[in-house]
PAKE-386137 format. One record per residue (C-alpha): residue in three letters; chain; x, y, z. Coordinates in steps of 0.02 Angstrom, whole numbers, plus 50000, padded with zeros to 5 digits. Example, Ala and Ser with C-alpha at 12.3 -4.5 7.8 and 13.67 -1.06 7.14 Angstrom:
<pts>
PT, residuo, cadena, east, north, up
PT, ALA, A, 50615, 49775, 50390
PT, SER, A, 50684, 49947, 50357
</pts>
This chain:
<pts>
PT, residuo, cadena, east, north, up
PT, UNK, A, 46582, 48154, 57526
PT, UNK, A, 46634, 47998, 57432
PT, UNK, A, 46512, 47917, 57313
PT, UNK, A, 46462, 47736, 57311
PT, UNK, A, 46346, 47628, 57209
PT, UNK, A, 46225, 47519, 57305
PT, UNK, A, 46203, 47341, 57245
PT, UNK, A, 46068, 47217, 57293
PT, UNK, A, 46198, 47130, 57400
PT, UNK, A, 46231, 47293, 57495
PT, UNK, A, 46046, 47316, 57528
PT, UNK, A, 46021, 47134, 57576
PT, UNK, A, 46163, 47149, 57701
PT, UNK, A, 46125, 47320, 57772
PT, UNK, A, 45937, 47293, 57766
PT, UNK, A, 45956, 47174, 57911
PT, UNK, A, 46086, 47291, 57987
PT, UNK, A, 46226, 47176, 57938
PT, UNK, A, 46271, 47001, 57986
PT, UNK, A, 46336, 47066, 58152
PT, UNK, A, 46164, 47118, 58212
PT, UNK, A, 46090, 46950, 58167
PT, UNK, A, 46233, 46862, 58257
PT, UNK, A, 46207, 46970, 58410
PT, UNK, A, 46024, 46926, 58408
PT, UNK, A, 46067, 46741, 58395
PT, UNK, A, 46191, 46751, 58536
PT, UNK, A, 46079, 46857, 58646
PT, UNK, A, 45945, 46768, 58643
PT, UNK, A, 45365, 46523, 58113
PT, UNK, A, 45210, 46519, 58076
PT, UNK, A, 45096, 46494, 57924
PT, UNK, A, 45179, 46562, 57769
PT, UNK, A, 45034, 46542, 57653
PT, UNK, A, 44913, 46673, 57717
PT, UNK, A, 44864, 46796, 57852
PT, UNK, A, 44970, 46928, 57939
PT, UNK, A, 45059, 46958, 58102
PT, UNK, A, 45084, 46816, 58223
PT, UNK, A, 44989, 46653, 58245
PT, UNK, A, 45004, 46502, 58359
PT, UNK, A, 45161, 46442, 58271
PT, UNK, A, 45266, 46598, 58298
PT, UNK, A, 45315, 46752, 58195
PT, UNK, A, 45264, 46742, 58014
PT, UNK, A, 45284, 46828, 57847
PT, UNK, A, 45109, 46766, 57805
PT, UNK, A, 45034, 46831, 57645
PT, UNK, A, 45200, 46892, 57575
PT, UNK, A, 45299, 46743, 57506
PT, UNK, A, 45262, 46720, 57320
PT, UNK, A, 45201, 46557, 57244
PT, UNK, A, 45364, 46542, 57147
PT, UNK, A, 45461, 46510, 57307
PT, UNK, A, 45523, 46332, 57329
PT, UNK, A, 45612, 46353, 57495
PT, UNK, A, 45574, 46453, 57653
PT, UNK, A, 45682, 46485, 57807
PT, UNK, A, 45611, 46584, 57953
PT, UNK, A, 45717, 46654, 58096
PT, UNK, A, 45630, 46708, 58256
PT, UNK, A, 45760, 46834, 58314
PT, UNK, A, 45645, 46901, 58449
PT, UNK, A, 45637, 46728, 58529
PT, UNK, A, 45826, 46715, 58519
PT, UNK, A, 45844, 46883, 58604
PT, UNK, A, 45733, 46823, 58745
PT, UNK, A, 45825, 46657, 58765
PT, UNK, A, 45927, 46674, 58925
PT, UNK, A, 46021, 46513, 58889
PT, UNK, A, 46081, 46577, 58721
PT, UNK, A, 46129, 46738, 58808
PT, UNK, A, 46237, 46639, 58929
PT, UNK, A, 46327, 46559, 58782
PT, UNK, A, 46349, 46730, 58703
PT, UNK, A, 46422, 46798, 58865
PT, UNK, A, 46547, 46654, 58862
PT, UNK, A, 46602, 46706, 58688
PT, UNK, A, 46639, 46883, 58745
PT, UNK, A, 46724, 46824, 58904
PT, UNK, A, 46843, 46719, 58800
PT, UNK, A, 46873, 46864, 58680
PT, UNK, A, 46911, 46977, 58828
PT, UNK, A, 47038, 46854, 58896
PT, UNK, A, 47118, 46831, 58726
PT, UNK, A, 47122, 47019, 58697
PT, UNK, A, 47190, 47051, 58872
PT, UNK, A, 47052, 47174, 58915
PT, UNK, A, 47063, 47284, 58761
PT, UNK, A, 46937, 47424, 58779
PT, UNK, A, 46858, 47401, 58608
PT, UNK, A, 46791, 47228, 58650
PT, UNK, A, 46619, 47211, 58728
PT, UNK, A, 46611, 47125, 58897
PT, UNK, A, 46449, 47031, 58867
PT, UNK, A, 46297, 47021, 58754
PT, UNK, A, 46214, 47174, 58828
PT, UNK, A, 46366, 47284, 58799
PT, UNK, A, 46389, 47212, 58624
PT, UNK, A, 46210, 47260, 58580
PT, UNK, A, 46236, 47433, 58653
PT, UNK, A, 46397, 47458, 58554
PT, UNK, A, 46308, 47405, 58394
PT, UNK, A, 46164, 47522, 58433
PT, UNK, A, 46281, 47670, 58458
PT, UNK, A, 46386, 47631, 58305
PT, UNK, A, 46237, 47613, 58188
PT, UNK, A, 46115, 47733, 58270
PT, UNK, A, 45986, 47595, 58245
PT, UNK, A, 45929, 47473, 58378
PT, UNK, A, 45985, 47296, 58327
PT, UNK, A, 45850, 47220, 58437
PT, UNK, A, 45721, 47301, 58323
PT, UNK, A, 45746, 47159, 58198
PT, UNK, A, 45610, 47041, 58261
PT, UNK, A, 45604, 46906, 58128
PT, UNK, A, 45658, 46868, 57952
PT, UNK, A, 45593, 46749, 57819
PT, UNK, A, 45710, 46700, 57679
PT, UNK, A, 45631, 46624, 57524
PT, UNK, A, 45702, 46567, 57359
PT, UNK, A, 45691, 46451, 57213
PT, UNK, A, 45806, 46300, 57219
PT, UNK, A, 45913, 46203, 57099
PT, UNK, A, 45998, 46033, 57115
PT, UNK, A, 46156, 46121, 57173
PT, UNK, A, 46066, 46233, 57300
PT, UNK, A, 45982, 46403, 57305
PT, UNK, A, 45948, 46501, 57146
PT, UNK, A, 46018, 46673, 57185
PT, UNK, A, 45922, 46750, 57042
PT, UNK, A, 45759, 46724, 57136
PT, UNK, A, 45785, 46749, 57322
PT, UNK, A, 45727, 46876, 57450
PT, UNK, A, 45703, 46910, 57634
PT, UNK, A, 45549, 46981, 57720
PT, UNK, A, 45593, 47072, 57880
PT, UNK, A, 45476, 47107, 58026
PT, UNK, A, 45552, 47250, 58126
PT, UNK, A, 45521, 47392, 58246
PT, UNK, A, 45617, 47510, 58131
PT, UNK, A, 45528, 47656, 58052
PT, UNK, A, 45553, 47685, 57866
PT, UNK, A, 45643, 47850, 57899
PT, UNK, A, 45763, 47772, 58026
PT, UNK, A, 45806, 47623, 57916
PT, UNK, A, 45831, 47724, 57757
PT, UNK, A, 45931, 47852, 57854
PT, UNK, A, 46045, 47714, 57917
PT, UNK, A, 46067, 47638, 57744
PT, UNK, A, 46109, 47806, 57666
PT, UNK, A, 46229, 47857, 57805
PT, UNK, A, 46321, 47692, 57792
PT, UNK, A, 46333, 47704, 57602
PT, UNK, A, 46374, 47890, 57590
PT, UNK, A, 46245, 47910, 57452
PT, UNK, A, 46059, 47933, 57429
PT, UNK, A, 45945, 47792, 57377
PT, UNK, A, 45829, 47814, 57230
PT, UNK, A, 45642, 47796, 57256
PT, UNK, A, 45517, 47717, 57138
PT, UNK, A, 45342, 47646, 57158
PT, UNK, A, 45258, 47483, 57114
PT, UNK, A, 45083, 47432, 57166
PT, UNK, A, 45070, 47578, 57284
PT, UNK, A, 45228, 47527, 57379
PT, UNK, A, 45392, 47622, 57387
PT, UNK, A, 45548, 47536, 57321
PT, UNK, A, 45722, 47597, 57368
PT, UNK, A, 45870, 47553, 57258
PT, UNK, A, 46045, 47612, 57219
PT, UNK, A, 46078, 47727, 57074
PT, UNK, A, 46127, 47649, 56908
PT, UNK, A, 46082, 47471, 56960
PT, UNK, A, 45947, 47352, 56904
PT, UNK, A, 45988, 47221, 57037
PT, UNK, A, 45838, 47265, 57145
PT, UNK, A, 45832, 47342, 57317
PT, UNK, A, 45710, 47354, 57461
PT, UNK, A, 45523, 47381, 57462
PT, UNK, A, 45418, 47448, 57606
PT, UNK, A, 45268, 47334, 57631
PT, UNK, A, 45195, 47416, 57786
PT, UNK, A, 45254, 47495, 57950
PT, UNK, A, 45408, 47396, 58003
PT, UNK, A, 45390, 47266, 57865
PT, UNK, A, 45515, 47265, 57722
PT, UNK, A, 45571, 47148, 57584
PT, UNK, A, 45744, 47144, 57505
PT, UNK, A, 45784, 47058, 57340
PT, UNK, A, 45793, 47073, 57151
PT, UNK, A, 45664, 47183, 57065
PT, UNK, A, 45562, 47033, 57006
PT, UNK, A, 45553, 46968, 57184
PT, UNK, A, 45502, 47137, 57255
PT, UNK, A, 45363, 47153, 57127
PT, UNK, A, 45302, 46975, 57158
PT, UNK, A, 45294, 47005, 57346
PT, UNK, A, 45201, 47169, 57322
PT, UNK, A, 45077, 47081, 57207
PT, UNK, A, 45046, 46950, 57342
PT, UNK, A, 45024, 47082, 57478
PT, UNK, A, 44901, 47177, 57367
PT, UNK, A, 44802, 47019, 57330
PT, UNK, A, 44849, 47021, 57146
PT, UNK, A, 44949, 46857, 57151
PT, UNK, A, 44947, 46694, 57246
PT, UNK, A, 45055, 46664, 57400
PT, UNK, A, 45157, 46506, 57413
PT, UNK, A, 45047, 46361, 57462
PT, UNK, A, 45008, 46176, 57446
PT, UNK, A, 45127, 46042, 57510
PT, UNK, A, 45272, 46158, 57546
PT, UNK, A, 45176, 46262, 57673
PT, UNK, A, 45085, 46110, 57742
PT, UNK, A, 45252, 46032, 57784
PT, UNK, A, 45317, 46198, 57852
PT, UNK, A, 45165, 46214, 57965
PT, UNK, A, 45193, 46041, 58040
PT, UNK, A, 45366, 46090, 58106
PT, UNK, A, 45387, 46125, 58291
PT, UNK, A, 45387, 46311, 58329
PT, UNK, A, 45567, 46364, 58356
PT, UNK, A, 45708, 46487, 58333
PT, UNK, A, 45731, 46427, 58154
PT, UNK, A, 45604, 46339, 58042
PT, UNK, A, 45619, 46289, 57860
PT, UNK, A, 45538, 46196, 57717
PT, UNK, A, 45604, 46159, 57543
PT, UNK, A, 45567, 46067, 57385
PT, UNK, A, 45697, 45930, 57353
PT, UNK, A, 45757, 45940, 57171
PT, UNK, A, 45772, 45772, 57086
PT, UNK, A, 45945, 45697, 57108
PT, UNK, A, 46001, 45821, 57242
PT, UNK, A, 46018, 45688, 57378
PT, UNK, A, 46119, 45564, 57276
PT, UNK, A, 46281, 45610, 57366
PT, UNK, A, 46210, 45576, 57540
PT, UNK, A, 46263, 45394, 57539
PT, UNK, A, 46432, 45338, 57608
PT, UNK, A, 46535, 45182, 57580
PT, UNK, A, 46471, 45111, 57744
PT, UNK, A, 46289, 45168, 57737
PT, UNK, A, 46172, 45183, 57588
PT, UNK, A, 45990, 45238, 57596
PT, UNK, A, 45908, 45188, 57433
PT, UNK, A, 45742, 45276, 57470
PT, UNK, A, 45820, 45450, 57484
PT, UNK, A, 45780, 45486, 57302
PT, UNK, A, 45594, 45468, 57344
PT, UNK, A, 45595, 45621, 57457
PT, UNK, A, 45498, 45765, 57378
PT, UNK, A, 45498, 45894, 57519
PT, UNK, A, 45597, 45923, 57678
PT, UNK, A, 45557, 46035, 57826
PT, UNK, A, 45623, 46056, 58001
PT, UNK, A, 45662, 46167, 58147
PT, UNK, A, 45780, 46207, 58290
PT, UNK, A, 45674, 46232, 58445
PT, UNK, A, 45678, 46244, 58633
PT, UNK, A, 45569, 46165, 58767
PT, UNK, A, 45570, 46198, 58954
PT, UNK, A, 45711, 46074, 58977
PT, UNK, A, 45794, 46042, 58809
PT, UNK, A, 45848, 46106, 58640
PT, UNK, A, 45786, 46002, 58495
PT, UNK, A, 45805, 45978, 58308
PT, UNK, A, 45685, 45892, 58192
PT, UNK, A, 45678, 45850, 58008
PT, UNK, A, 45520, 45801, 57913
PT, UNK, A, 45538, 45710, 57747
PT, UNK, A, 45387, 45694, 57633
PT, UNK, A, 45406, 45533, 57531
PT, UNK, A, 45226, 45484, 57495
PT, UNK, A, 45203, 45297, 57467
PT, UNK, A, 45388, 45269, 57500
PT, UNK, A, 45378, 45337, 57678
PT, UNK, A, 45372, 45165, 57761
PT, UNK, A, 45527, 45108, 57668
PT, UNK, A, 45614, 45274, 57706
PT, UNK, A, 45579, 45253, 57892
PT, UNK, A, 45653, 45078, 57889
PT, UNK, A, 45805, 45139, 57793
PT, UNK, A, 45835, 45284, 57913
PT, UNK, A, 45821, 45171, 58065
PT, UNK, A, 45942, 45049, 57984
PT, UNK, A, 46065, 45189, 57945
PT, UNK, A, 46061, 45254, 58124
PT, UNK, A, 46087, 45080, 58194
PT, UNK, A, 46230, 45050, 58072
PT, UNK, A, 46312, 45214, 58123
PT, UNK, A, 46313, 45159, 58306
PT, UNK, A, 46410, 45003, 58254
PT, UNK, A, 46548, 45091, 58158
PT, UNK, A, 46720, 45075, 58239
PT, UNK, A, 46753, 45262, 58241
PT, UNK, A, 46586, 45306, 58323
PT, UNK, A, 46622, 45371, 58498
PT, UNK, A, 46521, 45313, 58648
PT, UNK, A, 46451, 45489, 58669
PT, UNK, A, 46391, 45495, 58489
PT, UNK, A, 46324, 45318, 58501
PT, UNK, A, 46221, 45369, 58652
PT, UNK, A, 46150, 45518, 58559
PT, UNK, A, 46108, 45414, 58405
PT, UNK, A, 46014, 45292, 58514
PT, UNK, A, 45905, 45437, 58575
PT, UNK, A, 45855, 45492, 58398
PT, UNK, A, 45670, 45465, 58366
PT, UNK, A, 45606, 45409, 58196
PT, UNK, A, 45418, 45416, 58162
PT, UNK, A, 45308, 45402, 58009
PT, UNK, A, 45133, 45468, 57972
PT, UNK, A, 45036, 45526, 57820
PT, UNK, A, 45177, 45494, 57697
PT, UNK, A, 45304, 45591, 57802
PT, UNK, A, 45451, 45528, 57904
PT, UNK, A, 45504, 45635, 58053
PT, UNK, A, 45677, 45619, 58131
PT, UNK, A, 45703, 45715, 58294
PT, UNK, A, 45825, 45732, 58437
PT, UNK, A, 45824, 45830, 58600
PT, UNK, A, 45968, 45868, 58717
PT, UNK, A, 45961, 45936, 58894
PT, UNK, A, 45987, 46124, 58898
PT, UNK, A, 46130, 46114, 59023
PT, UNK, A, 46222, 45987, 58915
PT, UNK, A, 46199, 46094, 58759
PT, UNK, A, 46268, 46247, 58850
PT, UNK, A, 46414, 46147, 58918
PT, UNK, A, 46456, 46079, 58745
PT, UNK, A, 46440, 46252, 58666
PT, UNK, A, 46550, 46333, 58796
PT, UNK, A, 46682, 46197, 58778
PT, UNK, A, 46681, 46220, 58590
PT, UNK, A, 46702, 46409, 58610
PT, UNK, A, 46848, 46389, 58728
PT, UNK, A, 46934, 46265, 58611
PT, UNK, A, 46901, 46364, 58451
PT, UNK, A, 46929, 46544, 58501
PT, UNK, A, 47050, 46573, 58356
PT, UNK, A, 46918, 46517, 58231
PT, UNK, A, 46792, 46635, 58309
PT, UNK, A, 46915, 46778, 58298
PT, UNK, A, 46943, 46736, 58114
PT, UNK, A, 46755, 46741, 58081
PT, UNK, A, 46740, 46907, 58173
PT, UNK, A, 46881, 46978, 58069
PT, UNK, A, 46795, 46922, 57909
PT, UNK, A, 46627, 46994, 57962
PT, UNK, A, 46707, 47161, 58003
PT, UNK, A, 46812, 47174, 57848
PT, UNK, A, 46689, 47269, 57742
PT, UNK, A, 46509, 47295, 57692
PT, UNK, A, 46512, 47222, 57517
PT, UNK, A, 46485, 47036, 57502
</pts>
């Protein structure tokens, strides 16, 4: 049997059963972050686990995606196009259901057992700080099944250690971190410092993330994806273009948003906390949208969509939102898939090219 060293990247990838499982969940088919456990009125949550050091949070409700029949239809279109391009090759799944079944058989772990994930991290002006980032996973996977999968895929045993009464699994001869077991079906993957901070929060020995970040997160519409982040000073300076400039952007302190679904539409929203500058920000955003509709290269279709964008302001926060009819979203997605099948094949080839990021 060949040997292999596990890195934090390996565990981060395989801990969610690879990017392929997440993609399958997205094709087939969050609540308060600051406290509590389980699920509340705003969807799946990693409540009581995200440390106070976190400056950005992204939650993915994979279970909702799995149960979204419209997303499943789009996923089926992907596989139909792949089948046509591959001329019926037997190793290609016919639809989402068969793709999930093939993944289940290949991994000996049910991909639909990944119910939700919450990414959290510190941020810099240039983006995420990889030295402090983790993901909390809510799953139906038992500890034995998940560790068995990780070890079988890596052809080596993971080392066990303990911190705060919780088991931590990591690769031999690495100090990059690993995965901690928080409770039945709940795991966190990240650097050692992140694992220990999360365990401290779970045990009540440290504060969970709170204040304005979670307040803004909680005001987002429940959806497949929800996020909130601190905006580092100067990070929005490059948002302006030669045609459109929004001077109040540098007053934004926090941003949150979501991708959601109603009975008749898919929607996206962005909330920007700007305090006393919110009124000016609202005016600037409305001006920018109007200016965009007047640009020569703006198509009639895009102009119509821009005219449907809503801009609202309340309590120092500006909310920009847009909804599109489900049928139109599916039609646009299917057209894009048909026209970009080569790009999709390229992405599939990259995702299947190895397990080390």
